[in-house]
C-alpha positions as CSV (number, residue, x, y, z in Angstrom):
1,M,60.6,99.4,40.8
2,A,58.7,99.1,44.1
3,S,58.2,102.9,44.1
4,E,57.7,103.1,40.7
5,A,54.8,100.6,40.7
6,A,53.2,101.6,43.4
7,A,53.3,105.9,42.3
8,S,50.1,105.4,40.0
9,Q,47.9,103.6,42.9
10,P,46.0,104.2,45.9
11,A,47.0,102.9,49.0
12,S,43.5,101.7,50.1
13,E,43.1,99.5,46.8
14,P,45.8,97.1,46.6
15,E,43.1,94.3,45.1
16,R,42.0,97.1,42.3
17,A,45.7,97.3,41.2
18,V,45.7,98.4,37.4
19,T,49.2,97.3,35.6
20,P,51.7,99.9,33.5
21,P,51.4,98.9,29.7
22,A,53.4,95.4,29.0
23,S,56.5,97.6,27.8
24,A,56.7,99.6,30.9
25,L,56.5,96.6,33.3
26,H,58.9,95.0,31.0
27,A,61.3,97.8,31.1
28,D,61.3,98.0,34.9
29,V,61.6,94.2,35.2
30,D,64.9,94.1,33.6
31,A,66.4,97.4,35.3
32,L,65.6,95.9,38.2
33,L,67.1,92.1,37.1
34,S,70.0,93.9,35.7
35,R,71.0,95.1,39.3
36,M,70.3,92.3,41.1
37,S,73.1,89.9,42.7
38,L,73.6,86.0,41.9
39,E,72.8,85.3,45.4
40,E,69.6,87.2,44.6
41,K,68.3,85.5,41.9
42,V,69.4,82.1,43.3
43,G,66.8,83.5,46.7
44,Q,64.1,84.4,44.1
45,L,64.5,80.7,43.0
46,M,62.9,79.2,46.2
47,M,59.5,79.3,47.8
48,V,60.0,78.2,51.6
49,G,57.6,77.2,54.7
50,F,58.3,77.4,58.3
51,A,57.6,76.4,61.8
52,G,55.3,78.9,63.9
53,T,53.4,81.8,63.9
54,R,55.6,84.1,64.3
55,I,59.4,85.8,62.8
56,D,62.0,84.2,64.8
57,D,65.8,83.7,63.8
58,E,64.7,81.2,61.1
59,V,62.2,83.4,58.7
60,Q,64.5,86.4,59.2
61,T,67.4,84.7,57.6
62,L,65.4,82.9,54.8
63,V,63.8,86.6,53.8
64,R,66.2,89.4,54.7
65,G,69.7,86.9,54.5
66,M,69.1,84.7,51.4
67,R,65.9,86.8,50.1
68,V,63.8,84.1,48.8
69,G,61.4,84.8,46.2
70,G,58.5,83.5,48.2
71,V,56.7,82.4,51.3
72,C,54.1,79.7,51.8
73,M,51.7,79.3,54.9
74,F,50.9,76.2,56.2
75,K,48.3,75.5,59.1
76,R,50.4,75.7,61.5
77,N,51.2,78.7,60.7
78,I,48.0,80.0,61.3
79,E,45.8,81.0,64.6
80,S,43.3,83.5,63.3
81,A,42.6,85.8,61.0
82,E,44.2,89.0,62.9
83,Q,47.2,87.1,63.5
84,I,48.1,85.5,60.3
85,A,47.1,88.7,58.6
86,H,50.4,90.5,60.9
87,L,52.5,87.6,60.2
88,N,52.1,88.6,56.9
89,A,52.8,91.8,57.0
90,E,55.6,91.5,59.0
91,V,57.6,88.4,56.5
92,R,56.7,91.6,53.5
93,A,58.6,94.3,56.5
94,L,61.5,91.8,56.3
95,S,62.2,92.6,52.3
96,A,62.1,96.0,52.5
97,G,64.5,98.0,50.5
98,G,64.4,94.5,47.9
99,V,61.8,92.0,46.1
100,P,59.0,91.3,48.3
101,P,58.2,88.2,48.5
102,F,55.2,85.6,47.1
103,I,53.2,84.9,50.4
104,A,51.3,81.9,49.3
105,L,48.9,78.9,50.8
106,D,47.3,76.4,49.6
107,Q,43.2,77.3,50.1
108,E,41.6,74.8,48.0
109,G,38.3,74.8,49.7
110,G,36.8,71.4,50.3
111,N,39.5,69.4,52.0
112,V,42.5,71.6,51.8
113,V,42.3,74.8,54.2
114,R,44.8,76.6,55.7
115,I,42.5,79.2,57.4
116,H,38.9,78.9,58.6
117,D,38.7,82.4,60.5
118,R,35.9,85.3,59.4
119,N,36.7,84.2,55.4
120,V,35.4,82.1,52.9
121,V,36.1,78.0,53.1
122,L,34.6,76.8,49.9
123,P,32.6,73.2,49.8
124,G,36.0,71.9,47.5
125,N,35.5,71.5,43.6
126,M,33.8,68.1,43.2
127,A,31.2,70.0,45.1
128,L,31.3,72.4,42.9
129,G,31.3,70.3,40.0
130,A,28.1,68.8,41.4
131,T,26.4,71.8,40.9
132,H,26.8,71.8,37.2
133,S,27.9,75.6,36.9
134,P,30.6,77.1,35.4
135,Q,29.5,80.4,36.8
136,L,29.7,79.7,40.7
137,A,33.2,78.6,40.2
138,Y,33.8,82.0,38.9
139,E,32.1,83.3,41.6
140,A,34.0,80.8,44.0
141,G,37.5,81.9,43.0
142,R,36.8,85.5,43.3
143,A,35.0,85.6,46.6
144,Q,37.2,83.6,48.0
145,A,40.5,85.7,46.5
146,E,39.4,89.1,47.8
147,D,39.5,87.5,51.7
148,L,43.2,86.5,50.7
149,R,43.7,89.4,49.5
150,L,42.8,91.1,52.4
151,L,44.6,88.7,55.1
152,G,47.8,89.8,53.1
153,F,48.3,86.7,50.7
154,N,49.2,87.6,46.9
155,M,48.9,84.0,45.7
156,N,47.1,81.0,46.0
157,L,48.6,77.5,45.1
158,A,45.3,76.5,44.2
159,P,42.4,75.1,41.9
160,V,43.6,71.3,41.1
161,L,43.6,70.6,37.4
162,D,44.1,67.0,37.8
163,V,41.2,64.7,36.1
164,N,40.2,62.5,38.6
165,V,40.6,59.3,36.2
166,N,41.5,56.8,39.1
167,P,38.5,56.2,41.7
168,K,41.0,54.9,43.5
169,N,43.3,57.7,43.2
170,P,44.8,58.8,46.8
171,V,45.6,62.4,46.5
172,I,43.1,63.8,44.0
173,G,39.7,62.5,45.0
174,I,37.2,65.0,45.6
175,R,40.2,67.9,45.1
176,S,38.8,67.8,41.3
177,F,35.8,69.3,39.6
178,G,34.7,65.5,38.0
179,D,36.7,63.3,35.8
180,R,35.9,65.1,32.5
181,P,38.6,66.6,31.2
182,E,36.0,69.5,29.4
183,V,34.5,69.8,32.5
184,V,36.9,70.4,34.3
185,A,38.9,72.5,32.1
186,E,35.6,74.7,32.3
187,F,35.0,75.1,35.5
188,G,38.8,75.3,36.3
189,A,38.9,78.3,34.0
190,E,36.0,79.7,35.1
191,F,38.0,79.5,39.0
192,V,41.4,80.9,37.7
193,R,39.2,83.9,36.4
194,G,37.7,84.5,39.2
195,Q,40.7,84.6,41.1
196,Q,42.9,86.5,38.9
197,D,40.0,88.8,38.4
198,A,40.7,89.9,42.1
199,N,44.1,90.6,41.2
200,L,45.7,87.6,42.9
201,V,48.7,85.5,41.4
202,T,47.2,81.8,40.9
203,V,49.5,78.9,40.8
204,A,47.0,76.2,39.2
205,K,47.7,72.3,39.8
206,H,49.6,70.0,39.3
207,F,50.6,69.6,35.7
208,P,50.6,67.2,33.7
209,G,47.6,65.7,35.7
210,H,47.8,63.4,38.6
211,G,44.2,62.3,38.5
212,N,45.0,58.7,36.6
213,T,47.6,57.1,38.9
214,D,47.7,55.4,42.9
215,A,50.0,56.1,44.2
216,D,50.6,59.2,46.8
217,S,54.1,61.1,45.7
218,H,54.6,62.1,49.0
219,R,55.4,58.4,49.6
220,A,56.6,57.4,46.3
221,L,56.7,58.2,42.5
222,P,54.0,57.5,40.7
223,V,54.0,56.4,36.9
224,M,51.3,56.8,34.4
225,R,51.1,53.7,32.0
226,E,48.3,55.4,29.8
227,S,48.7,56.0,26.1
228,R,50.1,59.1,24.9
229,E,46.9,60.3,23.5
230,E,45.0,59.4,26.8
231,V,47.6,61.9,28.6
232,M,47.2,64.3,26.7
233,A,43.4,63.9,26.9
234,Q,44.2,65.0,30.4
235,L,45.7,68.2,29.6
236,L,43.2,70.0,28.4
237,P,42.6,71.5,31.9
238,F,46.0,73.4,31.5
239,E,45.1,74.3,27.9
240,R,42.3,75.9,28.6
241,A,43.4,77.7,31.9
242,I,46.5,78.8,29.8
243,D,44.2,80.3,27.2
244,E,42.8,82.2,29.9
245,G,46.2,84.2,30.5
246,L,46.9,81.6,33.8
247,D,49.9,83.3,36.1
248,G,51.7,79.9,37.0
249,L,51.5,75.9,37.2
250,M,52.6,73.7,40.0
251,T,54.0,70.4,38.5
252,A,53.6,67.5,39.7
253,H,56.0,64.4,41.2
254,V,54.7,61.8,38.8
255,A,56.7,60.1,35.8
256,I,55.1,59.7,32.6
257,P,57.1,57.5,29.9
258,R,54.9,57.5,27.3
259,L,55.8,60.9,26.8
260,T,59.2,61.2,27.7
261,G,60.6,58.0,27.5
262,D,62.0,57.1,31.0
263,E,61.3,57.7,34.4
264,T,62.1,60.8,35.1
265,P,59.4,62.7,37.2
266,A,57.5,66.0,35.2
267,T,58.9,68.0,38.0
268,L,62.7,67.2,36.9
269,S,61.9,66.7,33.0
270,K,62.8,68.9,30.6
271,A,60.9,67.3,27.8
272,L,57.5,67.9,29.6
273,L,58.4,71.7,30.8
274,S,60.7,73.1,28.1
275,G,59.5,71.0,25.7
276,L,55.8,70.3,26.5
277,L,54.5,73.2,28.8
278,R,56.6,76.0,27.2
279,K,57.0,74.8,23.4
280,Q,54.3,72.9,22.4
281,L,51.2,74.5,25.0
282,G,52.5,78.0,24.7
283,F,52.7,78.6,28.5
284,D,55.0,81.8,29.4
285,G,54.3,82.3,33.2
286,L,55.2,81.5,36.6
287,V,56.1,77.1,37.0
288,V,56.8,76.3,40.4
289,T,57.5,72.5,41.5
290,D,55.7,70.9,43.9
291,E,57.5,70.1,47.7
292,L,60.9,69.0,46.5
293,E,60.9,67.1,50.0
294,M,57.8,64.2,49.0
295,E,59.8,60.9,49.2
296,A,59.3,60.5,45.5
297,I,61.9,63.1,44.9
298,A,64.1,63.4,48.0
299,D,64.8,59.6,48.2
300,H,65.9,59.4,44.8
301,Y,67.7,62.8,43.4
302,G,67.9,64.7,47.1
303,V,66.5,67.5,47.5
304,G,69.3,70.3,46.4
305,R,70.2,68.3,43.5
306,A,66.4,67.7,42.5
307,A,66.7,71.7,42.6
308,V,68.7,71.9,40.3
309,M,67.8,69.4,38.2
310,S,63.9,71.8,38.2
311,I,65.1,74.8,37.5
312,V,67.5,73.5,34.4
313,A,64.6,72.3,32.8
314,G,62.2,74.8,33.1
315,A,60.5,74.9,36.3
316,D,60.8,78.7,37.7
317,M,60.7,78.7,41.6
318,V,61.3,74.9,43.6
319,L,59.2,74.6,47.1
320,I,60.9,73.4,50.3
321,P,58.9,74.2,53.3
322,W,59.0,71.7,55.6
323,R,63.1,71.2,57.2
324,P,65.7,74.2,58.0
325,E,68.6,72.3,56.4
326,K,67.3,71.2,53.0
327,K,66.5,74.8,52.6
328,V,70.3,75.5,53.3
329,E,71.0,72.9,51.0
330,V,69.1,73.7,48.2
331,Y,70.4,77.5,48.5
332,Q,73.9,76.0,48.3
333,A,73.1,73.8,45.7
334,L,71.2,76.5,43.1
335,L,74.5,79.0,44.2
336,T,77.3,76.5,42.4
337,A,75.3,75.3,39.9
338,A,74.6,79.2,39.1
339,R,78.6,79.6,39.6
340,S,79.6,76.6,37.7
341,G,77.3,77.3,34.4
342,E,75.8,73.3,35.6
343,L,72.5,76.3,35.6
344,P,73.5,78.7,33.0
345,A,73.4,82.8,33.2
346,E,70.4,82.7,30.9
347,R,68.4,80.0,32.3
348,L,68.6,81.5,35.3
349,D,67.5,85.2,34.3
350,D,64.6,84.0,32.4
351,A,63.3,82.5,35.4
352,V,64.2,85.4,37.8
353,R,62.6,87.4,35.0
354,R,59.0,85.8,35.1
355,I,59.4,85.8,39.2
356,L,59.5,89.6,39.0
357,L,57.6,90.0,35.6
358,T,54.6,87.9,38.0
359,K,55.0,90.3,41.2
360,A,54.9,93.3,39.4
361,R,51.8,92.5,36.9
362,R,49.7,91.1,40.1
363,G,50.6,94.6,42.2
364,V,53.0,92.6,45.0
365,F,55.8,95.5,44.8
366,D,52.6,97.9,45.8
367,P,51.8,99.1,49.9
368,L,48.7,97.3,50.7
369,P,45.8,99.3,52.9
370,P,46.5,98.7,56.9
371,I,45.5,95.7,58.5
372,D,42.5,97.1,60.6
373,E,40.9,98.3,57.5
374,R,41.8,94.8,55.5
375,L,40.5,93.1,58.6
376,A,37.0,95.1,58.5
377,R,36.4,94.1,54.9
378,L,37.0,91.0,55.5
379,G,33.7,88.2,55.3
380,Q,31.8,90.2,53.6
381,A,28.0,89.0,53.6
382,D,27.8,88.7,49.8
383,R,31.1,86.5,49.6
384,L,30.2,84.2,52.7
385,E,26.7,83.8,50.6
386,V,28.4,81.6,47.6
387,P,30.1,78.9,49.8
388,K,26.9,78.5,50.7
389,E,24.9,78.8,47.5
390,I,27.2,76.3,46.0
391,A,27.0,73.4,48.7
392,R,22.9,74.1,48.3
393,R,23.1,73.2,44.6
394,S,25.5,70.6,44.9
395,V,23.1,68.8,47.0
396,T,22.7,64.8,45.0
397,L,20.2,62.1,44.9
398,L,21.3,58.8,44.5
399,R,19.1,56.7,46.2
400,T,15.4,57.4,47.8
401,D,12.7,56.1,49.8
402,P,9.6,58.5,49.7
403,R,8.5,56.1,52.9
404,Y,12.3,57.7,55.0
405,F,13.4,60.7,52.8
406,P,13.1,63.8,53.6
407,I,12.5,62.5,57.3
408,S,9.4,63.6,59.0
409,A,9.1,65.7,61.9
410,D,7.3,62.6,64.2
411,R,10.7,60.3,63.7
412,K,13.7,59.8,66.3
413,I,16.6,60.5,64.8
414,G,20.1,58.9,65.3
415,V,22.8,60.2,63.6
416,L,26.6,58.3,63.6
417,T,28.8,61.0,61.5
418,A,33.3,60.7,62.0
419,E,32.1,64.6,60.6
420,A,30.6,66.7,63.6
421,A,29.0,69.5,61.8
422,L,26.9,67.1,60.6
423,G,25.6,66.3,64.3
424,R,25.7,70.0,64.6
425,A,23.6,70.8,61.7
426,I,20.8,68.7,62.6
427,A,20.2,68.7,66.1
428,A,19.8,72.4,65.7
429,R,17.3,71.9,63.3
430,D,15.8,68.9,65.7
431,P,16.9,68.9,69.7
432,D,15.8,65.4,70.3
433,A,17.9,63.9,67.5
434,E,20.5,61.8,69.1
435,V,24.2,62.6,68.0
436,V,27.2,60.0,68.3
437,V,30.7,61.3,67.2
438,V,33.0,58.5,65.7
439,P,36.5,58.9,65.1
440,A,37.4,59.5,61.1
441,Y,40.2,57.0,61.3
442,P,39.1,54.3,64.1
443,G,41.7,51.5,65.3
444,S,41.1,48.0,65.1
445,R,39.5,48.0,68.6
446,A,37.5,51.0,68.5
447,R,36.2,50.0,65.5
448,A,34.8,47.0,67.3
449,E,33.0,49.3,70.1
450,L,31.2,51.5,67.3
451,R,29.5,48.6,66.1
452,R,28.5,47.9,68.9
453,A,27.3,52.0,69.6
454,A,25.7,51.7,65.8
455,R,23.5,48.7,67.1
456,A,22.3,50.3,70.2
457,L,21.7,53.9,68.4
458,A,19.5,52.6,65.7
459,L,17.4,50.4,68.4
460,R,16.6,54.1,70.0
461,S,15.7,55.3,67.3
462,D,13.6,55.7,63.8
463,V,15.3,56.3,61.5
464,V,19.2,56.2,61.2
465,V,21.8,59.1,59.5
466,V,25.5,58.1,59.2
467,G,27.5,61.0,57.9
468,L,30.7,59.1,55.5
469,I,34.3,60.3,55.3
470,N,35.6,57.5,53.9
471,S,35.7,53.6,53.9
472,R,36.3,52.9,58.0
473,Q,32.2,54.2,58.7
474,V,30.9,51.5,56.1
475,D,30.1,48.8,58.5
476,L,27.7,51.5,61.2
477,V,26.1,51.5,57.9
478,M,25.8,47.9,57.9
479,M,25.4,47.6,61.9
480,A,22.4,49.9,61.7
481,A,20.6,48.7,58.9
482,A,21.1,45.2,60.4
483,T,18.3,45.9,63.6
484,G,15.8,47.3,60.1
485,K,16.1,50.7,61.3
486,P,16.2,52.6,58.0
487,V,19.3,54.3,57.1
488,I,20.1,57.1,54.9
489,V,23.8,57.9,54.4
490,V,25.6,61.1,53.9
491,S,28.7,60.8,51.7
492,M,30.7,63.8,52.1
493,G,34.2,62.5,51.1
494,L,34.1,60.5,47.5
495,P,31.1,59.5,46.0
496,Y,32.7,56.5,45.4
497,L,32.3,54.7,48.4
498,V,28.5,54.5,47.8
499,E,28.7,51.4,46.3
500,Q,29.2,50.5,49.3
501,V,26.5,50.7,51.3
502,D,23.4,48.7,49.8
503,D,21.8,48.4,53.0
504,A,20.5,52.1,52.7
505,R,17.5,53.5,51.5
506,A,18.5,57.0,50.8
507,V,22.0,58.5,50.0
508,L,23.2,61.8,49.6
509,A,25.9,62.8,47.8
510,V,27.7,66.8,49.2
511,Y,31.3,65.8,48.8
512,S,32.7,67.4,51.4
513,Y,32.1,67.6,55.6
514,Q,32.8,71.0,55.3
515,E,30.6,73.8,57.3
516,S,28.0,74.8,54.2
517,S,28.2,70.9,52.9
518,A,26.6,70.0,56.6
519,E,24.5,72.3,56.4
520,A,23.0,72.0,53.5
521,A,22.8,68.4,53.8
522,A,21.0,68.5,56.7
523,A,18.2,70.8,55.2
524,A,17.6,67.9,52.2
525,L,17.7,65.3,55.3
526,L,14.5,67.5,56.4
527,G,12.6,68.6,53.4
528,E,13.6,72.2,54.1
529,Q,15.8,72.5,50.5
530,P,15.2,70.1,47.0
531,T,17.9,68.0,45.4
532,P,19.6,69.6,42.8
533,G,23.0,68.3,42.2
534,R,24.7,66.3,39.0
535,L,27.0,63.9,39.8
536,P,30.1,64.8,38.6
537,V,32.2,61.3,37.8
538,T,30.5,58.3,37.0
539,L,30.3,55.9,39.4
540,D,28.6,52.7,37.6
541,E,26.0,51.8,35.0
542,T,23.5,53.3,36.6
543,L,25.4,56.2,38.8
544,T,26.8,57.9,35.6
545,F,28.0,61.6,35.7
546,G,24.7,63.7,35.8
547,F,23.1,61.6,37.5
548,G,20.6,62.9,40.5
549,M,17.1,62.9,41.5
550,D,14.4,65.1,43.2
551,P,13.0,64.1,46.9
552,D,9.9,62.2,44.7
553,G,12.5,60.0,43.2
554,R,12.6,61.4,39.6
555,R,15.5,61.3,37.8
556,L,16.2,65.3,37.4
557,G,17.5,64.9,33.6
558,E,21.7,64.0,32.4
559,K,23.1,66.9,31.9
560,T,26.3,66.0,29.4
561,A,29.5,67.9,29.1
562,S,28.7,69.4,25.9
563,T,25.7,71.3,27.5
564,L,27.4,72.5,30.7
565,S,28.6,76.1,28.8
566,A,24.5,76.8,27.4
567,A,23.5,75.6,30.3
568,G,25.7,77.5,33.4
569,A,23.3,76.2,35.7
570,V,20.8,74.0,36.9
571,Q,17.6,74.7,35.8
């Protein structure tokens, strides 16, 4: 099928490949499926990771030996754009004559970025939500996908479609577009459309939603105790993306007893995958599990057993990114289950057919242009402008004192920040600014020293800017303010933390600590740009969804979720 799929496509533009008619595509896939051995089919069910930045014996065993269906790259695999482009090409070459693997990564933007070099790096979903511009979500998805394709990736495990209902959620937070299902649905659908218009396989996550939990499934099984109606409301983003023609969904390791009657994780639940997702929501795309090595699964079921359970339940691929022995365990468990009939032949073929169809539809079988040609087109100016525009339009002023914000040119600025990019951005504009970069997660002894440093810096300054990433920096705000000097807080992480900084004279939220957001924050602090962003979440009775202010302290005007489509962008 590879030669047939490639025959009609120009080798220089695989990302604009035109897929054959659906009937021809299905016929080609069925023909290929009929020729595959049981071992080859089982290999296709696996999405694996590996250590290192080069091809080694482990990688060859996985791709050439087990013939895995996908390879997922993490930061540990990536040194530079050139290196990862070559590594991706080498992984693909190992499958020559067979079925090429998905080559995937988690490139969400914000605090989940695997590669920064020469490509689009987005501020993140909550920053996008603060722009109140779904059109920017489309542009973000498309720009990012075009660069990822040039690097040799053909799948992105993003966007996050979880609704951040719980402010104390330890795993979603700024990875979400907001706390309203209809807003997340609109931004998510546009982001999906953008990525898929660039022909990148898009796997959204984490079905059926991880946004109202207070446990991390890396360490424990979160259980959602909400009513059925509340749970179903959080499905809206997934439903909208499905309507948009979403390629794939990643499952969440969460238990939802009001839907299933027990505490079986969604990843292993036939009621949720075959019932709710396939039959009720009508999704016929790819279903990929989250990492099976997470403690929520591994400690309760074992990785091999969980892999079998998830495929039987309705998943198509299982993700095993870390330990080499677990990949062998999963392969053997799936093979044994297929031979014994525990994994029925019909269910196995259904999963593999869906994998092959996705690969054929998105041009995974097609040849890629030469690496040098692709790298020359990486990070073009129009694409790189997209994250900057998102950052500028996401800057949200939540509190202000016109005496101190924007900062006047004659004031001595002290900067305390856990993100060095903010210090660099301010110093580039004001070389006399004194910048102290603090650890993001200091120990108890270091925290005492940092409090003394905060006080000393404040005494040497006319105004103090504190870059807030997490709660560890809150006491720096208090120590600096205790000197009587005005403090301005830049919230670069969860905006919920601003409730803890009553001492600040002005508070900006940018929802991200990526370079583009640090630049936008510095520009706003020094009066170079306005503050057009609006809250994508509700913080308290005053700071509600849609809240924002201009530098003069005038409220921008709340935009409700129902007006987003009509408004499109901040006016």
